MARDO-315139 format. One record per residue: residue in three letters; x, y, z of N, C-alpha, C in turn. Coordinates in steps of 0.05 Angstrom, whole numbers, padded with zeros to 5 digits, always signed. Example, Ala and Ser with C-alpha at 12.3 -4.5 7.8 and 13.67 -1.06 7.14 Angstrom:
ALA+00264-00114+00156+00246-00090+00156+00264-00066+00156/SER+00257-00045+00142+00273-00021+00143+00258+00001+00157/
***
This chain:
MET+00017-00024+00000+00000+00000+00000+00017+00025+00000/PRO+00010+00045-00015+00025+00071-00015+00024+00083+00013/ILE+00047+00095+00021+00049+00108+00048+00054+00137+00043/GLU+00038+00154+00054+00041+00183+00051+00042+00197+00078/ILE+00064+00211+00083+00065+00229+00106+00078+00255+00097/ALA+00074+00276+00111+00081+00303+00102+00111+00307+00101/THR+00126+00293+00118+00155+00300+00121+00174+00281+00106/HIS+00164+00257+00098+00182+00237+00087+00169+00224+00063/GLN+00187+00213+00046+00178+00196+00024+00186+00167+00030/PHE+00167+00149+00027+00172+00120+00031+00178+00106+00004/ASP+00199+00089+00004+00205+00074-00020+00215+00046-00011/GLU+00208+00026-00027+00221+00000-00024+00244+00000-00043/ILE+00268-00001-00032+00292+00001-00049+00304-00026-00053/THR+00320-00029-00074+00334-00053-00081+00364-00046-00085/TYR+00381-00061-00072+00410-00056-00076+00425-00083-00079/ASP+00449-00081-00090+00464-00105-00097+00483-00113-00074/VAL+00482-00138-00066+00500-00149-00046+00508-00177-00054/ASP+00533-00182-00058+00542-00209-00065+00527-00220-00089/HIS+00523-00203-00109+00509-00211-00134+00479-00218-00129/LEU+00468-00209-00107+00440-00213-00101+00426-00186-00100/LYS+00400-00187-00107+00383-00163-00104+00369-00164-00077/VAL+00377-00146-00059+00366-00146-00032+00349-00121-00029/LYS+00326-00124-00015+00307-00103-00012+00307-00091+00016/ALA+00298-00066+00018+00295-00053+00044+00273-00032+00042/LEU+00261-00025+00064+00241-00003+00065+00255+00021+00076/MET+00252+00044+00062+00266+00068+00070+00248+00092+00069/MET+00250+00108+00090+00235+00134+00091+00256+00156+00091/THR+00254+00173+00070+00274+00194+00066+00261+00221+00070/PRO+00273+00239+00087+00261+00265+00092+00263+00283+00067/TYR+00243+00300+00064+00243+00319+00043+00264+00341+00048/SER+00271+00345+00073+00291+00365+00081+00319+00351+00082/LYS+00339+00366+00090+00366+00355+00091+00369+00331+00110/VAL+00384+00311+00102+00389+00288+00119+00412+00293+00138/ASN+00405+00296+00164+00426+00301+00184+00431+00275+00201/ARG+00412+00256+00200+00415+00232+00216+00404+00209+00200/ILE+00417+00186+00202+00408+00161+00190+00405+00140+00212/VAL+00382+00127+00212+00377+00106+00231+00372+00080+00215/VAL+00388+00060+00220+00386+00034+00207+00373+00015+00226/TYR+00348+00007+00220+00333-00011+00237+00337-00040+00228/LEU+00348-00057+00246+00353-00085+00241+00330-00101+00253/ARG+00314-00112+00236+00290-00126+00244+00296-00151+00260/GLY+00275-00161+00274+00277-00187+00286+00263-00208+00269/GLY+00261-00232+00279+00246-00253+00266+00258-00263+00240/LYS+00240-00274+00224+00248-00287+00198+00224-00288+00181/GLY+00227-00283+00155+00205-00284+00137+00184-00263+00144/GLN+00159-00271+00147+00137-00253+00153+00137-00245+00183/VAL+00149-00261+00199+00150-00255+00228+00171-00234+00233/GLY+00162-00211+00244+00180-00189+00250+00188-00172+00226/ARG+00173-00174+00204+00180-00160+00180+00181-00130+00184/VAL+00196-00116+00168+00199-00087+00170+00172-00073+00162/ARG+00163-00056+00179+00138-00042+00175+00142-00011+00177/ALA+00126+00004+00162+00128+00033+00162+00125+00045+00190/ALA+00105+00035+00205+00100+00046+00231+00125+00044+00250/ARG+00139+00021+00247+00163+00017+00263+00185+00037+00256/LEU+00189+00042+00230+00209+00061+00222+00203+00089+00231/MET+00177+00096+00230+00169+00123+00237+00174+00130+00266/GLN+00177+00110+00283+00182+00115+00311+00209+00128+00316/PHE+00228+00124+00297+00255+00133+00301+00262+00159+00285/ALA+00241+00171+00273+00246+00193+00254+00240+00220+00266/ASN+00255+00240+00257+00247+00268+00259+00249+00279+00231/GLU+00245+00305+00227+00242+00316+00200+00268+00316+00184/GLN+00291+00310+00198+00316+00308+00183+00330+00281+00186/THR+00313+00261+00192+00324+00234+00196+00314+00215+00174/LEU+00333+00201+00161+00327+00180+00143+00328+00154+00158/VAL+00307+00138+00156+00305+00112+00170+00302+00090+00149/VAL+00317+00068+00152+00316+00047+00133+00318+00020+00147/GLY+00303+00000+00137+00303-00026+00149+00307-00047+00128/PRO+00331-00060+00127+00336-00081+00108+00319-00106+00114/TYR+00310-00120+00093+00294-00144+00097+00311-00168+00103/TYR+00337-00167+00094+00356-00190+00094+00350-00208+00070/ARG+00371-00220+00060+00368-00238+00037+00350-00262+00044/GLY+00334-00270+00024+00316-00292+00028+00290-00285+00042/ASN+00286-00259+00048+00262-00251+00062+00247-00229+00046/ASN+00221-00232+00044+00204-00211+00033+00212-00201+00006/GLY+00218-00219-00012+00225-00211-00039+00254-00207-00045/SER+00271-00208-00025+00300-00207-00029+00311-00233-00039/GLU+00329-00232-00058+00341-00257-00069+00359-00271-00048/GLY+00365-00296-00054+00384-00310-00037+00370-00326-00015/LYS+00386-00335+00004+00376-00352+00026+00385-00339+00052/ASP+00367-00337+00071+00374-00327+00097+00394-00346+00111/GLU+00417-00335+00118+00438-00352+00130+00441-00347+00160/PHE+00423-00331+00171+00422-00327+00200+00449-00320+00212/TYR+00458-00295+00207+00482-00283+00217+00507-00291+00202/ARG+00505-00297+00176+00529-00300+00159+00528-00281+00135/GLY+00519-00292+00112+00518-00275+00088+00499-00251+00092/ASP+00478-00254+00108+00459-00233+00112+00472-00209+00127/LEU+00494-00213+00140+00508-00191+00153+00518-00171+00132/ASN+00524-00182+00108+00533-00164+00086+00510-00146+00077/ASP+00485-00155+00080+00462-00139+00073+00461-00114+00090/VAL+00471-00115+00114+00472-00093+00133+00496-00075+00126/THR+00519-00087+00124+00543-00071+00120+00543-00056+00093/GLU+00534-00069+00072+00534-00056+00045+00514-00033+00045/LEU+00491-00036+00057+00471-00015+00058+00482+00010+00072/ILE+00495+00005+00095+00506+00028+00110+00528+00042+00094/ARG+00545+00027+00080+00566+00039+00064+00554+00056+00041/ILE+00533+00046+00029+00519+00061+00008+00509+00087+00019/LEU+00495+00086+00042+00483+00110+00054+00505+00130+00063/HIS+00526+00119+00074+00548+00137+00084+00561+00151+00060/SER+00563+00137+00038+00575+00150+00014+00556+00172+00003/LYS+00530+00167+00005+00511+00187-00006+00508+00211+00013/TYR+00509+00205+00040+00505+00226+00060+00529+00226+00079/PRO+00552+00234+00070+00577+00231+00086+00577+00247+00112/ASN+00560+00268+00114+00560+00285+00138+00538+00278+00158/ALA+00522+00258+00151+00500+00250+00169+00510+00231+00191/PHE+00499+00235+00215+00505+00216+00237+00490+00190+00230/ILE+00501+00167+00238+00489+00141+00232+00486+00126+00259/HIS+00462+00117+00264+00457+00100+00288+00443+00074+00279/MET+00452+00052+00290+00439+00026+00285+00422+00018+00308/ILE+00398+00007+00302+00380-00004+00323+00374-00033+00316/GLY+00382-00051+00334+00377-00080+00329+00357-00090+00349/PHE+00334-00100+00338+00313-00110+00355+00311-00141+00353/SER+00310-00154+00376+00307-00183+00377+00329-00197+00362/ARG+00323-00213+00341+00344-00226+00325+00363-00205+00314/GLY+00354-00181+00308+00370-00159+00298+00392-00150+00318/GLY+00388-00157+00343+00408-00149+00363+00435-00160+00357/LEU+00437-00186+00352+00462-00199+00345+00471-00191+00317/GLN+00452-00186+00299+00458-00176+00273+00475-00151+00274/GLY+00467-00133+00293+00481-00108+00296+00508-00111+00311/LEU+00508-00128+00331+00533-00132+00346+00555-00144+00329/LEU+00547-00160+00309+00567-00172+00292+00577-00154+00269/THR+00565-00130+00267+00572-00112+00245+00580-00084+00253/PHE+00569-00073+00275+00571-00045+00281+00599-00035+00285/GLN+00617-00052+00296+00644-00042+00303+00661-00037+00279/ASP+00654-00047+00256+00671-00042+00232+00658-00023+00212/LEU+00638-00008+00221+00623+00009+00203+00625+00039+00211/PRO+00620+00057+00193+00621+00086+00200+00596+00095+00215/VAL+00591+00082+00238+00567+00089+00254+00575+00103+00280/ASP+00557+00118+00290+00563+00134+00314+00553+00120+00340/SER+00533+00103+00338+00524+00088+00361+00507+00065+00353/TYR+00504+00046+00372+00487+00023+00367+00468+00019+00391/ILE+00442+00015+00385+00422+00010+00405+00412-00018+00401/ILE+00415-00035+00422+00405-00062+00421+00381-00064+00438/TRP+00358-00071+00426+00332-00068+00440+00319-00096+00441/GLY+00317-00107+00465+00305-00134+00468+00320-00154+00451/GLY+00347-00149+00449+00362-00163+00429+00378-00187+00438/VAL+00382-00206+00420+00399-00229+00424+00428-00219+00425/SER+00443-00226+00446+00471-00218+00447+00490-00242+00445/ASP+00478-00267+00449+00495-00291+00449+00478-00314+00437/ILE+00488-00326+00416+00472-00346+00402+00470-00372+00419/HIS+00490-00377+00436+00488-00401+00453+00465-00397+00473/LEU+00463-00373+00484+00440-00367+00503+00414-00370+00488/MET+00413-00361+00463+00389-00363+00447+00380-00393+00444/TYR+00400-00410+00438+00394-00438+00435+00384-00450+00461/GLU+00396-00442+00483+00388-00454+00509+00360-00446+00517/GLU+00353-00420+00514+00327-00411+00525+00304-00415+00506/ARG+00308-00415+00480+00286-00417+00461+00285-00446+00450/VAL+00273-00463+00466+00270-00491+00458+00254-00493+00432/ASP+00235-00475+00429+00218-00475+00405+00233-00468+00379/LEU+00257-00455+00382+00272-00447+00359+00296-00466+00353/ARG+00299-00486+00370+00323-00503+00366+00323-00517+00340/GLY+00299-00526+00330+00298-00540+00304+00307-00521+00282/MET+00298-00496+00283+00306-00477+00263+00336-00471+00264/LEU+00347-00468+00288+00375-00463+00292+00392-00486+00282/ARG+00383-00511+00287+00398-00534+00277+00398-00535+00247/ARG+00376-00527+00234+00374-00527+00205+00392-00506+00193/MET+00392-00482+00205+00405-00459+00193+00434-00455+00202/VAL+00440-00464+00227+00467-00459+00238+00480-00486+00245/GLY+00465-00504+00256+00476-00530+00265+00472-00534+00294/HIS+00484-00555+00305+00482-00561+00333+00506-00548+00348/PRO+00501-00536+00371+00522-00522+00385+00547-00538+00390/LYS+00544-00565+00394+00567-00582+00400+00579-00594+00374/LYS+00561-00604+00357+00571-00616+00332+00582-00596+00312/ASP+00570-00572+00313+00578-00550+00294+00589-00527+00310/HIS+00609-00533+00327+00620-00513+00345+00630-00488+00331/GLU+00644-00492+00309+00656-00469+00294+00634-00450+00283/ALA+00611-00461+00275+00590-00445+00264+00578-00426+00285/TYR+00578-00436+00310+00569-00419+00332+00590-00399+00341/GLU+00615-00408+00342+00636-00391+00351+00639-00366+00333/VAL+00637-00369+00307+00640-00347+00289+00617-00327+00292/ARG+00595-00335+00304+00572-00318+00309+00573-00305+00336/GLU+00594-00309+00351+00597-00297+00378+00608-00269+00374/ALA+00592-00249+00379+00599-00221+00373+00619-00209+00392/ILE+00619-00217+00417+00636-00205+00437+00666-00205+00429/GLN+00674-00226+00415+00703-00228+00407+00712-00206+00388/TYR+00692-00193+00375+00699-00173+00355+00698-00145+00367/ILE+00687-00141+00391+00683-00115+00402+00708-00107+00418/THR+00716-00081+00414+00740-00071+00427+00733-00045+00442/PRO+00751-00035+00458+00746-00009+00471+00741+00014+00452/GLN+00750+00011+00427+00746+00032+00407+00719+00030+00392/SER+00704+00009+00398+00678+00005+00384+00659+00028+00391/PRO+00640+00035+00374+00621+00056+00380+00605+00050+00405/PRO+00595+00070+00418+00580+00066+00443+00554+00051+00438/ILE+00545+00037+00459+00521+00020+00457+00501+00027+00479/LEU+00476+00028+00471+00453+00030+00490+00439+00004+00490/ILE+00436-00008+00514+00421-00033+00518+00393-00027+00529/VAL+00373-00036+00514+00345-00032+00523+00332-00060+00525/HIS+00320-00066+00548+00309-00092+00552+00286-00092+00573/GLY+00267-00110+00569+00245-00113+00588+00250-00136+00607/GLY+00244-00132+00632+00249-00152+00653+00232-00177+00650/LYS+00209-00174+00636+00190-00196+00633+00190-00207+00604/ASP+00211-00201+00590+00214-00210+00562+00217-00241+00562/LYS+00198-00255+00550+00199-00284+00548+00210-00294+00522/GLN+00214-00276+00503+00225-00285+00477+00255-00282+00476/VAL+00265-00261+00488+00295-00258+00492+00298-00249+00521/GLY+00306-00268+00538+00308-00263+00566+00327-00240+00573/ILE+00321-00226+00595+00338-00203+00602+00366-00211+00610/HIS+00370-00237+00615+00398-00246+00621+00416-00242+00597/GLN+00404-00240+00573+00421-00234+00549+00432-00205+00551/ALA+00415-00187+00562+00424-00159+00565+00445-00158+00588/TYR+00440-00172+00610+00459-00172+00632+00486-00184+00623/TYR+00486-00205+00607+00510-00216+00596+00526-00196+00580/LEU+00511-00182+00562+00524-00162+00545+00536-00139+00562/GLU+00520-00130+00581+00530-00108+00598+00555-00115+00612/ARG+00555-00139+00623+00579-00149+00638+00604-00150+00620/ARG+00600-00160+00596+00623-00163+00578+00632-00136+00568/LEU+00613-00117+00562+00621-00090+00553+00637-00076+00575/LYS+00628-00080+00600+00642-00067+00622+00671-00078+00624/ASP+00674-00104+00620+00701-00117+00621+00719-00106+00599/ILE+00707-00103+00575+00722-00094+00552+00729-00064+00554/GLY+00711-00048+00567+00716-00020+00569+00702-00003+00548/VAL+00679-00013+00538+00664+00001+00518+00645+00021+00532/HIS+00642+00044+00520+00622+00064+00529+00594+00053+00524/TYR+00578+00049+00546+00551+00039+00543+00532+00051+00563/ASP+00507+00047+00558+00486+00056+00577+00464+00035+00576/THR+00446+00035+00596+00425+00015+00597+00398+00028+00603/LEU+00377+00017+00592+00350+00023+00600+00335-00003+00605/TYR+00331-00010+00630+00317-00035+00637+00289-00027+00647/GLN+00269-00038+00634+00241-00034+00642+00231-00061+00653/MET+00233-00064+00680+00230-00090+00692+00202-00101+00691/GLU+00182-00085+00685+00154-00095+00684+00145-00100+00655/GLU+00163-00096+00636+00156-00098+00608+00165-00124+00595/GLY+00151-00132+00573+00158-00156+00559+00175-00149+00534/HIS+00173-00166+00514+00189-00163+00490+00183-00137+00476/VAL+00158-00130+00475+00149-00104+00464+00136-00089+00487/PRO+00146-00065+00494+00135-00050+00517+00106-00042+00512/ARG+00091-00039+00534+00064-00028+00532+00066+00001+00523/PRO+00044+00012+00513+00045+00039+00501+00059+00061+00518/PHE+00052+00062+00544+00065+00083+00561+00095+00078+00564/ALA+00103+00053+00566+00131+00046+00569+00145+00049+00542/LEU+00131+00044+00520+00143+00047+00493+00150+00077+00489/LYS+00132+00094+00498+00137+00123+00496+00162+00131+00511/GLU+00166+00119+00535+00190+00125+00550+00215+00114+00536/THR+00213+00090+00524+00235+00079+00510+00244+00096+00486/LEU+00225+00104+00470+00231+00120+00447+00243+00147+00454/LYS+00232+00159+00476+00243+00184+00485+00272+00181+00493/TYR+00278+00159+00507+00306+00153+00516+00324+00149+00492/ILE+00315+00134+00472+00331+00128+00449+00337+00154+00433/HIS+00317+00171+00430+00322+00197+00416+00341+00214+00431/LYS+00338+00214+00458+00357+00230+00475+00385+00219+00472/TRP+00388+00193+00472+00414+00180+00469+00427+00188+00443/MET+00413+00186+00421+00424+00193+00395+00432+00222+00394/THR+00416+00240+00405+00422+00268+00405+00447+00274+00421/GLN+00450+00261+00444+00473+00266+00461+00499+00255+00448/ILE+00497+00232+00435+00520+00221+00421+00529+00241+00400/GLU+00510+00253+00385+00517+00272+00364+00529+00297+00375/ILE+00519+00307+00398+00530+00331+00411+00559+00325+00419/ASN+00564+00302+00430+00591+00295+00439+00611+00292+00415/LYS+00600+00286+00391+00617+00283+00368+00625+00309+00355/LYS+00609+00330+00361+00614+00356+00348+00638+00371+00361/
***
């Protein structure tokens, strides 16, 4: 369906990655682009797909927001590799946008499955910060807590013991250094899809590494906050991005 709002133009874009045509939904402001937000979706296929309303939550009149579908999803060519080739769908898109808007600040937001998607890519990209929201931070923890997803993980990644290397290469912490961009961790205490222990694990490791980070824990909220808590979350995220940009100037 066509999407019309006064401040932005919506387009489903297609870009080339590894000889594949990959799609993304993008909202571009009619005014100057001062900020870019790259939203990394959760789920797979139709579950967690990129929607206009989700992108609009992160926009102001000078913010471009884009959400890649990942290869093998929603009309994109290729096969979803769950944190391997699909990582290139993120990195290539950001490099294209950075080339087109070299003076714009870039923030990544990884939700749920997208949490690890971002952790595996953000440190090597021209981004100013990363927000992980209800996000997976460790694939081993994901396998342990989501019994319902073990079949899918065994098909797409393998078994944690039999396919040890496939899991190890997906461990993001090993790639993060003290020089990595700052991280904001957002998580709900009653999240049953990605337990808050994933956030605690990430916070502990970031503290050990010496990365600049902040946290917003909403202990009474689930995977998706209730409306009043969602408002608080979005306010905090916008404040975080603005402060990061002020510190960069």
